[in-house]
TIMAR-679174 format. One record per residue (C-alpha): residue number from 1; residue in one letter; x, y, z. Coordinates in nm, 2 decimals, decimal comma. Example, Ala and Ser with C-alpha at 12.3 -4.5 7.8 and 13.67 -1.06 7.14 Angstrom:
BEGIN
+-----+------+--------+--------+--------+
!  nr ! rest !      u !      v !      w !
+-----+------+--------+--------+--------+
!   1 !    A !   1,23 !  -0,45 !   0,78 !
!   2 !    S !   1,37 !  -0,11 !   0,71 !
+-----+------+--------+--------+--------+
***
This chain:
BEGIN
+-----+------+--------+--------+--------+
!  nr ! rest !      u !      v !      w !
+-----+------+--------+--------+--------+
!   1 !    X !   2,73 !   3,68 !  -3,46 !
!   2 !    X !   2,94 !   3,38 !  -3,57 !
!   3 !    X !   3,19 !   3,33 !  -3,29 !
!   4 !    X !   3,24 !   2,96 !  -3,35 !
!   5 !    X !   3,22 !   2,91 !  -2,97 !
!   6 !    X !   2,97 !   2,70 !  -2,76 !
!   7 !    X !   2,69 !   2,92 !  -2,62 !
!   8 !    X !   2,55 !   2,66 !  -2,39 !
!   9 !    X !   2,59 !   2,29 !  -2,31 !
!  10 !    X !   2,39 !   2,02 !  -2,14 !
!  11 !    X !   2,50 !   1,67 !  -2,07 !
!  12 !    X !   2,26 !   1,37 !  -2,06 !
!  13 !    X !   2,32 !   1,01 !  -1,96 !
!  14 !    X !   2,30 !   0,77 !  -2,25 !
!  15 !    X !   1,98 !   0,61 !  -2,13 !
!  16 !    X !   1,82 !   0,95 !  -2,09 !
!  17 !    X !   1,94 !   1,12 !  -2,41 !
!  18 !    X !   1,68 !   1,33 !  -2,59 !
!  19 !    X !   1,81 !   1,60 !  -2,82 !
!  20 !    X !   1,49 !   1,79 !  -2,84 !
!  21 !    X !   1,44 !   1,78 !  -2,46 !
!  22 !    X !   1,80 !   1,91 !  -2,41 !
!  23 !    X !   1,75 !   2,19 !  -2,66 !
!  24 !    X !   1,42 !   2,30 !  -2,50 !
!  25 !    X !   1,60 !   2,31 !  -2,16 !
!  26 !    X !   1,89 !   2,52 !  -2,30 !
!  27 !    X !   1,64 !   2,75 !  -2,48 !
!  28 !    X !   1,46 !   2,81 !  -2,15 !
!  29 !    X !   1,78 !   2,92 !  -1,98 !
!  30 !    X !   1,79 !   3,21 !  -2,22 !
!  31 !    X !   2,17 !   3,22 !  -2,29 !
!  32 !    X !   2,13 !   3,28 !  -2,66 !
!  33 !    X !   2,13 !   3,63 !  -2,83 !
!  34 !    X !   1,80 !   3,80 !  -2,91 !
!  35 !    X !   1,65 !   3,71 !  -3,24 !
!  36 !    X !   1,89 !   3,42 !  -3,29 !
!  37 !    X !   1,85 !   3,19 !  -3,59 !
!  38 !    X !   1,87 !   2,83 !  -3,48 !
!  39 !    X !   1,99 !   2,59 !  -3,76 !
!  40 !    X !   1,92 !   2,22 !  -3,71 !
!  41 !    X !   1,94 !   1,89 !  -3,90 !
!  42 !    X !   1,66 !   1,64 !  -3,93 !
!  43 !    X !   1,70 !   1,51 !  -3,57 !
!  44 !    X !   1,53 !   1,82 !  -3,43 !
!  45 !    X !   1,22 !   1,79 !  -3,65 !
!  46 !    X !   0,92 !   1,82 !  -3,41 !
!  47 !    X !   0,65 !   2,07 !  -3,34 !
!  48 !    X !   0,75 !   2,11 !  -2,98 !
!  49 !    X !   1,10 !   2,24 !  -3,08 !
!  50 !    X !   0,95 !   2,49 !  -3,33 !
!  51 !    X !   0,70 !   2,61 !  -3,07 !
!  52 !    X !   0,97 !   2,66 !  -2,81 !
!  53 !    X !   1,17 !   2,88 !  -3,05 !
!  54 !    X !   0,86 !   3,07 !  -3,14 !
!  55 !    X !   0,77 !   3,13 !  -2,78 !
!  56 !    X !   1,12 !   3,28 !  -2,72 !
!  57 !    X !   1,09 !   3,51 !  -3,02 !
!  58 !    X !   1,36 !   3,33 !  -3,22 !
!  59 !    X !   1,39 !   3,20 !  -3,57 !
!  60 !    X !   1,48 !   2,86 !  -3,71 !
!  61 !    X !   1,60 !   2,69 !  -4,03 !
!  62 !    X !   1,58 !   2,32 !  -4,02 !
!  63 !    X !   1,58 !   2,03 !  -4,26 !
!  64 !    X !   1,28 !   1,81 !  -4,26 !
!  65 !    X !   1,24 !   1,44 !  -4,35 !
!  66 !    X !   1,01 !   1,34 !  -4,63 !
!  67 !    X !   0,75 !   1,06 !  -4,65 !
!  68 !    X !   0,53 !   0,89 !  -4,39 !
!  69 !    X !   0,58 !   0,99 !  -4,03 !
!  70 !    X !   0,76 !   1,32 !  -4,12 !
!  71 !    X !   0,64 !   1,66 !  -4,00 !
!  72 !    X !   0,55 !   1,74 !  -4,36 !
!  73 !    X !   0,34 !   1,43 !  -4,42 !
!  74 !    X !  -0,02 !   1,51 !  -4,49 !
!  75 !    X !   0,05 !   1,86 !  -4,61 !
!  76 !    X !  -0,05 !   1,96 !  -4,97 !
!  77 !    X !   0,28 !   2,09 !  -5,10 !
!  78 !    X !   0,34 !   2,16 !  -5,47 !
!  79 !    X !   0,60 !   1,91 !  -5,61 !
!  80 !    X !   0,81 !   2,16 !  -5,80 !
!  81 !    X !   1,17 !   2,29 !  -5,78 !
!  82 !    X !   1,20 !   2,62 !  -5,60 !
!  83 !    X !   0,88 !   2,56 !  -5,40 !
!  84 !    X !   0,83 !   2,82 !  -5,13 !
!  85 !    X !   0,50 !   2,77 !  -4,95 !
!  86 !    X !   0,35 !   2,91 !  -4,63 !
!  87 !    X !   0,16 !   2,66 !  -4,42 !
!  88 !    X !  -0,07 !   2,72 !  -4,12 !
!  89 !    X !  -0,07 !   2,43 !  -3,88 !
!  90 !    X !  -0,27 !   2,40 !  -3,56 !
!  91 !    X !  -0,14 !   2,15 !  -3,30 !
!  92 !    X !  -0,42 !   2,00 !  -3,10 !
!  93 !    X !  -0,48 !   1,74 !  -2,83 !
!  94 !    X !  -0,79 !   1,56 !  -2,94 !
!  95 !    X !  -0,97 !   1,45 !  -3,25 !
!  96 !    X !  -1,29 !   1,65 !  -3,32 !
!  97 !    X !  -1,51 !   1,70 !  -3,62 !
!  98 !    X !  -1,31 !   2,00 !  -3,75 !
!  99 !    X !  -0,98 !   1,81 !  -3,71 !
! 100 !    X !  -1,12 !   1,53 !  -3,92 !
! 101 !    X !  -1,26 !   1,76 !  -4,18 !
! 102 !    X !  -0,92 !   1,96 !  -4,21 !
! 103 !    X !  -0,65 !   1,70 !  -4,16 !
! 104 !    X !  -0,39 !   1,91 !  -4,34 !
! 105 !    X !  -0,44 !   2,20 !  -4,10 !
! 106 !    X !  -0,50 !   2,02 !  -3,76 !
! 107 !    X !  -0,22 !   1,79 !  -3,63 !
! 108 !    X !  -0,30 !   1,59 !  -3,32 !
! 109 !    X !  -0,02 !   1,52 !  -3,08 !
! 110 !    X !  -0,02 !   1,15 !  -3,02 !
! 111 !    X !  -0,04 !   1,01 !  -2,67 !
! 112 !    X !   0,31 !   1,00 !  -2,51 !
! 113 !    X !   0,44 !   1,27 !  -2,75 !
! 114 !    X !   0,58 !   1,58 !  -2,57 !
! 115 !    X !   0,42 !   1,92 !  -2,63 !
! 116 !    X !   0,49 !   2,17 !  -2,36 !
! 117 !    X !   0,25 !   2,45 !  -2,46 !
! 118 !    X !  -0,09 !   2,31 !  -2,38 !
! 119 !    X !  -0,26 !   2,43 !  -2,06 !
! 120 !    X !  -0,60 !   2,36 !  -1,90 !
! 121 !    X !  -0,75 !   2,64 !  -2,11 !
! 122 !    X !  -0,54 !   2,60 !  -2,42 !
! 123 !    X !  -0,58 !   2,28 !  -2,62 !
! 124 !    X !  -0,47 !   2,42 !  -2,96 !
! 125 !    X !  -0,15 !   2,59 !  -3,06 !
! 126 !    X !  -0,10 !   2,77 !  -3,40 !
! 127 !    X !   0,22 !   2,75 !  -3,60 !
! 128 !    X !   0,30 !   2,95 !  -3,91 !
! 129 !    X !   0,56 !   2,75 !  -4,12 !
! 130 !    X !   0,74 !   2,83 !  -4,44 !
! 131 !    X !   0,84 !   2,52 !  -4,63 !
! 132 !    X !   1,11 !   2,55 !  -4,90 !
! 133 !    X !   1,23 !   2,29 !  -5,14 !
! 134 !    X !   1,60 !   2,32 !  -5,24 !
! 135 !    X !   1,84 !   2,13 !  -5,46 !
! 136 !    X !   2,18 !   2,03 !  -5,33 !
! 137 !    X !   2,50 !   2,03 !  -5,52 !
! 138 !    X !   2,48 !   1,66 !  -5,58 !
! 139 !    X !   2,13 !   1,69 !  -5,73 !
! 140 !    X !   1,93 !   1,57 !  -5,43 !
! 141 !    X !   1,63 !   1,76 !  -5,32 !
! 142 !    X !   1,56 !   1,85 !  -4,96 !
! 143 !    X !   1,30 !   2,04 !  -4,76 !
! 144 !    X !   1,37 !   2,33 !  -4,52 !
! 145 !    X !   1,12 !   2,45 !  -4,26 !
! 146 !    X !   1,16 !   2,80 !  -4,13 !
! 147 !    X !   0,98 !   3,10 !  -3,99 !
! 148 !    X !   1,21 !   3,36 !  -4,15 !
! 149 !    X !   1,02 !   3,62 !  -4,36 !
! 150 !    X !   1,03 !   3,56 !  -4,73 !
! 151 !    X !   1,08 !   3,94 !  -4,80 !
! 152 !    X !   1,42 !   3,94 !  -4,63 !
! 153 !    X !   1,53 !   3,58 !  -4,67 !
! 154 !    X !   1,50 !   3,43 !  -5,02 !
! 155 !    X !   1,57 !   3,07 !  -5,10 !
! 156 !    X !   1,94 !   3,12 !  -5,17 !
! 157 !    X !   1,98 !   3,30 !  -4,84 !
! 158 !    X !   1,81 !   3,00 !  -4,66 !
! 159 !    X !   2,05 !   2,76 !  -4,83 !
! 160 !    X !   2,35 !   2,97 !  -4,72 !
! 161 !    X !   2,22 !   2,98 !  -4,36 !
! 162 !    X !   2,16 !   2,60 !  -4,35 !
! 163 !    X !   2,51 !   2,55 !  -4,49 !
! 164 !    X !   2,65 !   2,73 !  -4,19 !
! 165 !    X !   2,53 !   2,43 !  -3,98 !
! 166 !    X !   2,85 !   2,25 !  -4,10 !
! 167 !    X !   3,04 !   2,47 !  -3,85 !
! 168 !    X !   2,87 !   2,27 !  -3,58 !
! 169 !    X !   3,01 !   1,95 !  -3,71 !
! 170 !    X !   3,36 !   2,09 !  -3,74 !
! 171 !    X !   3,34 !   2,23 !  -3,39 !
! 172 !    X !   3,26 !   1,89 !  -3,25 !
! 173 !    X !   3,54 !   1,74 !  -3,46 !
! 174 !    X !   3,80 !   1,99 !  -3,31 !
! 175 !    X !   3,66 !   1,94 !  -2,96 !
! 176 !    X !   3,69 !   1,56 !  -2,98 !
! 177 !    X !   4,03 !   1,54 !  -3,14 !
! 178 !    X !   4,22 !   1,87 !  -3,13 !
! 179 !    X !   4,12 !   1,90 !  -2,76 !
! 180 !    X !   4,10 !   1,53 !  -2,69 !
! 181 !    X !   3,74 !   1,52 !  -2,57 !
! 182 !    X !   3,70 !   1,18 !  -2,74 !
! 183 !    X !   3,91 !   1,02 !  -2,46 !
! 184 !    X !   3,86 !   1,15 !  -2,11 !
! 185 !    X !   4,08 !   1,03 !  -1,82 !
! 186 !    X !   3,81 !   0,97 !  -1,56 !
! 187 !    X !   3,57 !   0,69 !  -1,48 !
! 188 !    X !   3,33 !   0,85 !  -1,23 !
! 189 !    X !   3,04 !   1,04 !  -1,40 !
! 190 !    X !   3,09 !   1,36 !  -1,21 !
! 191 !    X !   3,46 !   1,37 !  -1,30 !
! 192 !    X !   3,39 !   1,29 !  -1,66 !
! 193 !    X !   3,15 !   1,59 !  -1,68 !
! 194 !    X !   3,40 !   1,81 !  -1,51 !
! 195 !    X !   3,67 !   1,72 !  -1,76 !
! 196 !    X !   3,43 !   1,78 !  -2,05 !
! 197 !    X !   3,34 !   2,12 !  -1,91 !
! 198 !    X !   3,71 !   2,21 !  -1,89 !
! 199 !    X !   3,77 !   2,11 !  -2,25 !
! 200 !    X !   3,47 !   2,32 !  -2,37 !
! 201 !    X !   3,60 !   2,62 !  -2,18 !
! 202 !    X !   3,94 !   2,57 !  -2,34 !
! 203 !    X !   3,78 !   2,54 !  -2,68 !
! 204 !    X !   3,60 !   2,87 !  -2,63 !
! 205 !    X !   3,93 !   3,03 !  -2,51 !
! 206 !    X !   4,12 !   2,91 !  -2,82 !
! 207 !    X !   3,84 !   3,03 !  -3,05 !
! 208 !    X !   3,84 !   3,38 !  -2,89 !
! 209 !    X !   4,22 !   3,40 !  -2,95 !
! 210 !    X !   4,19 !   3,27 !  -3,31 !
! 211 !    X !   3,92 !   3,52 !  -3,39 !
! 212 !    X !   4,15 !   3,81 !  -3,32 !
! 213 !    X !   4,41 !   3,69 !  -3,58 !
! 214 !    X !   4,37 !   3,84 !  -3,92 !
! 215 !    X !   4,52 !   3,63 !  -4,20 !
! 216 !    X !   4,66 !   3,86 !  -4,47 !
! 217 !    X !   4,61 !   3,75 !  -4,83 !
! 218 !    X !   4,90 !   3,82 !  -5,08 !
! 219 !    X !   4,84 !   3,91 !  -5,44 !
! 220 !    X !   4,92 !   3,63 !  -5,67 !
! 221 !    X !   4,82 !   3,35 !  -5,44 !
! 222 !    X !   4,61 !   3,08 !  -5,61 !
! 223 !    X !   4,39 !   3,03 !  -5,30 !
! 224 !    X !   4,28 !   3,23 !  -5,00 !
! 225 !    X !   4,45 !   3,10 !  -4,68 !
! 226 !    X !   4,32 !   3,05 !  -4,33 !
! 227 !    X !   4,47 !   2,93 !  -4,00 !
! 228 !    X !   4,54 !   2,56 !  -3,95 !
! 229 !    X !   4,29 !   2,51 !  -3,67 !
! 230 !    X !   4,45 !   2,20 !  -3,53 !
! 231 !    X !   4,79 !   2,37 !  -3,49 !
! 232 !    X !   4,62 !   2,68 !  -3,37 !
! 233 !    X !   4,46 !   2,49 !  -3,09 !
! 234 !    X !   4,79 !   2,34 !  -2,99 !
! 235 !    X !   4,96 !   2,68 !  -2,98 !
! 236 !    X !   4,68 !   2,84 !  -2,78 !
! 237 !    X !   4,69 !   2,56 !  -2,53 !
! 238 !    X !   5,07 !   2,59 !  -2,49 !
! 239 !    X !   5,01 !   2,96 !  -2,44 !
! 240 !    X !   4,75 !   2,88 !  -2,16 !
! 241 !    X !   4,99 !   2,64 !  -1,99 !
! 242 !    X !   5,28 !   2,88 !  -1,98 !
! 243 !    X !   5,37 !   2,97 !  -1,62 !
! 244 !    X !   5,29 !   3,33 !  -1,52 !
! 245 !    X !   5,51 !   3,60 !  -1,69 !
! 246 !    X !   5,66 !   3,33 !  -1,92 !
! 247 !    X !   5,39 !   3,32 !  -2,19 !
! 248 !    X !   5,55 !   3,36 !  -2,53 !
! 249 !    X !   5,51 !   3,70 !  -2,71 !
! 250 !    X !   5,38 !   3,72 !  -3,06 !
! 251 !    X !   5,11 !   3,46 !  -3,03 !
! 252 !    X !   4,95 !   3,59 !  -3,35 !
! 253 !    X !   5,28 !   3,55 !  -3,54 !
! 254 !    X !   5,30 !   3,19 !  -3,42 !
! 255 !    X !   4,95 !   3,11 !  -3,54 !
! 256 !    X !   5,02 !   3,27 !  -3,88 !
! 257 !    X !   5,31 !   3,03 !  -3,94 !
! 258 !    X !   5,06 !   2,75 !  -4,00 !
! 259 !    X !   4,82 !   2,82 !  -4,28 !
! 260 !    X !   4,61 !   2,60 !  -4,51 !
! 261 !    X !   4,44 !   2,69 !  -4,84 !
! 262 !    X !   4,07 !   2,75 !  -4,86 !
! 263 !    X !   3,94 !   2,53 !  -5,14 !
! 264 !    X !   3,58 !   2,63 !  -5,21 !
! 265 !    X !   3,32 !   2,37 !  -5,32 !
! 266 !    X !   3,52 !   2,07 !  -5,22 !
! 267 !    X !   3,33 !   1,78 !  -5,07 !
! 268 !    X !   3,38 !   1,42 !  -4,98 !
! 269 !    X !   3,15 !   1,13 !  -4,88 !
! 270 !    X !   3,08 !   1,12 !  -4,51 !
! 271 !    X !   3,20 !   0,80 !  -4,35 !
! 272 !    X !   2,95 !   0,73 !  -4,07 !
! 273 !    X !   3,03 !   0,46 !  -3,83 !
! 274 !    X !   3,11 !   0,37 !  -3,47 !
! 275 !    X !   3,46 !   0,40 !  -3,35 !
! 276 !    X !   3,61 !   0,17 !  -3,09 !
! 277 !    X !   3,67 !   0,31 !  -2,74 !
! 278 !    X !   4,03 !   0,41 !  -2,66 !
! 279 !    X !   4,17 !   0,20 !  -2,38 !
! 280 !    X !   4,26 !   0,39 !  -2,06 !
! 281 !    X !   4,63 !   0,30 !  -2,10 !
! 282 !    X !   4,64 !   0,46 !  -2,44 !
! 283 !    X !   4,42 !   0,76 !  -2,41 !
! 284 !    X !   4,53 !   1,09 !  -2,55 !
! 285 !    X !   4,71 !   1,32 !  -2,31 !
+-----+------+--------+--------+--------+
***
């Protein structure tokens, strides 16, 4: 199911932020569908996260870093295009003779590194990984780590699943700017969190309405068309704010007045950088 909505959310203070810890906490709450496929970028690359998904019976597709210090370092992987390799890894607490003799198989968790699945009677944890090497449209090569079965999910299917992760980026973009979450109006922590929860609920409300609108495609059009999401959010929020019994009829028709073409394969360089804070006197309303 691709609803485009937020399934769960967890806020952390900036000094306590830890993406993997937050994900593990949300996973433990069990608010995701059964057999969900979790797609993640390189920031979630750690054995604890993979083990947490495995314990819940879920699946994952994540991009892994390369080189020293990465999760794949120390593994004997063939350096060829289209590589699809199964790897058995055992996470352990201590160095022993067998861990020293098989360094590619046994991976010791360093002191201070989090791993939640050791107990007094369990000092080793087995992970079955599938490592795939893919080539991106710009010619760069990347590694994906997954536990999806090769029989059902070939390399091209994994590339398509990982590409879906971009919907996460666009969701945050719309939340921050179409719904003004980039500039809250409160100063107290509790009120800031309250306002962010309200914006996320509104985001899900708008997404649910947008999902119900079918965009007809006319013969002879050069492109396929889709809703202009920014305008769609504005119209849905106006619909929400309408007093009782005065909400405008024909919401779907209003949304269909604002369409944009779908141009497949277009890309642009990502401009990463910090943006200055918006002063309280000029915050978005």
